[in-house]
C-alpha positions in Angstrom: -22.2 -9.3 -23.8 -23.3 -9.0 -20.3 -20.3 -7.2 -17.9 -20.2 -10.6 -15.9 -19.4 -12.6 -19.3 -16.6 -9.5 -20.1 -15.5 -9.8 -16.6 -14.5 -13.3 -17.2 -11.9 -12.4 -19.7 -10.1 -10.0 -17.7 -7.3 -12.0 -17.1 -6.9 -12.2 -20.7 -6.8 -8.7 -21.1 -4.6 -8.0 -18.4 -2.1 -10.7 -20.1 -2.5 -8.8 -23.2 -1.5 -5.6 -21.4 1.6 -6.9 -20.0 2.6 -8.0 -22.8 2.2 -5.1 -24.7 3.7 -2.9 -22.3 6.9 -5.3 -22.3 6.6 -5.3 -26.2 6.8 -1.2 -25.7 9.8 -0.9 -23.2 12.0 -3.6 -24.4 11.8 -2.6 -28.1 11.7 1.5 -27.5 15.3 0.7 -25.0 17.0 -0.7 -27.5 15.6 0.9 -30.6 16.6 4.4 -29.1 20.1 3.1 -28.7 20.1 2.3 -32.1 18.5 5.1 -33.0 21.4 7.3 -31.4 24.6 4.8 -32.8 22.2 5.9 -36.5 22.1 9.3 -35.9 25.6 9.8 -35.1 26.5 7.8 -38.1 24.1 9.8 -40.1 26.5 13.1 -39.1 29.5 11.4 -39.3 32.3 12.3 -41.5 32.8 9.1 -42.7 31.0 9.0 -45.7 30.9 5.4 -45.7 29.3 5.1 -42.5 27.3 8.0 -43.5 26.1 6.3 -46.3 25.1 2.6 -44.9 23.3 4.2 -42.0 21.3 6.5 -44.5 20.9 3.5 -46.5 19.4 1.7 -43.7 16.8 4.2 -42.6 15.6 4.5 -46.3 15.1 1.1 -46.0 13.1 0.4 -43.0 10.8 3.9 -43.7 10.2 2.7 -47.3 8.9 -0.5 -46.2 5.9 -1.4 -44.3 6.5 -2.4 -40.6 3.7 -5.5 -41.2 5.8 -6.8 -44.0 9.0 -6.2 -41.7 7.5 -8.4 -39.2 6.7 -11.2 -41.4 9.9 -11.3 -43.4 11.6 -11.8 -39.9 9.3 -14.0 -38.3 8.6 -16.1 -41.0 12.0 -15.6 -42.9 14.0 -15.8 -40.1 11.8 -18.2 -37.8 12.0 -20.5 -40.7 15.2 -20.2 -41.4 16.1 -21.3 -37.4 14.0 -24.3 -37.3 16.2 -25.9 -40.0 19.7 -26.0 -37.7 19.6 -28.6 -35.3 22.0 -26.9 -33.7 19.9 -24.1 -32.8 16.9 -26.0 -31.8 19.1 -28.1 -29.5 20.6 -24.6 -27.8 19.5 -22.9 -25.1 18.4 -19.7 -27.6 15.3 -21.8 -29.2 12.7 -21.1 -26.8 12.9 -17.6 -27.7 13.7 -18.3 -31.4 10.8 -20.1 -31.3 8.4 -17.6 -29.4 6.7 -14.4 -31.9 7.6 -12.1 -29.6 11.1 -11.5 -29.6 10.7 -11.3 -33.7 8.1 -8.5 -33.3 10.1 -6.9 -30.7 13.4 -7.1 -33.0 11.3 -5.7 -36.3 9.8 -2.8 -33.9 13.3 -1.7 -32.5 14.6 -1.4 -35.7 11.6 0.6 -36.8 12.5 2.6 -33.7 15.8 3.1 -34.9 15.3 4.3 -38.2 12.6 6.9 -37.6 13.9 8.2 -34.4 17.1 7.8 -35.8 16.3 10.7 -38.4 14.9 12.8 -35.8 17.9 12.6 -33.1 19.9 13.3 -36.1 17.7 16.6 -36.5 17.9 17.3 -32.4 21.6 17.1 -32.6 22.5 19.3 -35.3 19.7 21.5 -33.2 22.2 22.2 -30.4 24.2 25.4 -30.7 27.7 25.0 -31.1 28.2 27.1 -28.6 27.6 24.8 -26.0 29.9 22.0 -27.9 32.3 24.1 -28.1 32.6 25.3 -24.9 32.6 21.7 -23.1 35.5 21.1 -25.5 37.2 24.3 -24.1 36.9 23.2 -20.7 39.0 19.6 -21.4 36.3 17.1 -22.2 37.1 14.6 -24.4 34.8 14.0 -27.1 33.3 10.7 -25.1 32.5 13.0 -22.5 31.0 15.9 -24.6 28.4 13.3 -26.1 27.3 12.0 -22.8 27.7 15.5 -20.8 26.1 17.6 -23.4 25.6 17.1 -26.8 23.2 14.1 -26.5 21.4 15.4 -23.2 20.7 18.6 -24.9 19.5 16.7 -28.1 17.2 14.8 -26.0 15.9 17.6 -24.3 14.8 19.7 -27.7 13.2 16.6 -29.3 11.0 15.8 -25.8 7.6 16.6 -27.4 8.7 14.9 -30.8 9.8 11.7 -28.5 6.6 11.8 -26.5 5.2 11.3 -30.1 7.1 8.8 -31.4 6.6 6.4 -28.2 2.9 6.7 -28.5 3.4 5.6 -32.4 5.4 2.9 -31.2 2.8 1.4 -28.4 0.0 1.2 -31.2 2.5 -0.6 -33.4 2.6 -2.9 -31.3 -0.8 -4.1 -32.2 0.9 -5.8 -35.1 2.1 -8.4 -32.9 -1.1 -10.1 -33.0 -0.7 -11.1 -37.0 2.1 -13.7 -35.8 0.3 -15.3 -33.1 1.4 -12.7 -30.3 -1.3 -12.5 -27.2 -1.0 -8.8 -26.9 -3.8 -6.5 -26.1 -5.4 -7.0 -29.8 -4.4 -10.6 -29.7 -6.4 -10.9 -26.4 -9.5 -9.3 -27.6 -9.2 -11.3 -30.8 -9.6 -14.5 -28.7 -12.3 -12.9 -26.4 -13.9 -12.3 -30.1 -13.9 -15.9 -31.2 -15.2 -17.3 -27.9 -18.4 -15.1 -27.4 -18.7 -14.0 -31.5 -19.2 -10.3 -30.5 -17.3 -8.0 -32.1 -17.6 -4.7 -31.2 -16.9 -4.9 -27.3 -13.5 -6.4 -26.9 -12.3 -3.9 -30.0 -14.1 -1.0 -28.1 -12.9 -2.4 -24.6 -9.0 -2.7 -26.7 -9.4 1.3 -27.9 -9.9 2.2 -24.6 -6.9 0.5 -23.2 -4.6 1.9 -25.7 -6.1 5.8 -25.1 -5.4 5.5 -21.7 -1.8 4.1 -22.4 -1.3 6.5 -24.6 -2.6 9.2 -21.9 -0.2 8.4 -19.3 2.9 8.2 -21.7 2.1 11.6 -23.1 1.2 12.9 -19.2 5.0 11.2 -18.6 6.7 13.3 -21.5 4.6 16.2 -20.4 5.9 15.7 -16.7 9.7 16.0 -18.0 9.5 18.7 -20.3 8.6 20.5 -16.9 11.1 18.8 -14.7 13.6 19.8 -17.7 13.1 23.3 -19.5 14.7 23.5 -23.0 16.5 26.8 -22.6 16.9 28.5 -26.1 19.8 29.6 -27.4 21.1 33.2 -27.0 
């Protein structure tokens, strides 16, 4: 493929990168919030809450992400399309867009996988720090916000970096439901040019660059917020 021909498709690749980053940020933010809730539910003294959260993590972690995307997109998407009240509502432009189904599937996947990671991190926080916060008169919610959760995140920064890179690579599954992410843009270029390797190599390079910046970002956070070992 000539360089000029490839550059003519650069707008599609740029759009694909933007879509991929949107998927990464949206699913990452909501997925992490869900992961924190799952983690606290897993270590809760309430047996019902603990069992429900365990069942959720086992179900999500035990089934392929691609199957989850298909079930959500084709299942819920077809169901919503059958309801006239939904099609006439303001949410229909979003519900007919595969982007949001993929973002939802990725978010619950992050919630399950990172939830187990966060559970280990919460248990890894020295009990003395939590007891000291309570002795200072902090309310339970303040202990969680000021001490317990921040310390767990400090401990887990290297692991969270790897999970974020894995989430980045998982966004490539969006192209299976006609979402024009980076891989979807590459498939479009392949169909238009009948060239296979060049678009795929470009996509591989893009993912490698994005993963590099994610890892560098977490490494910066690790240097700025060093983890103190318990004594």
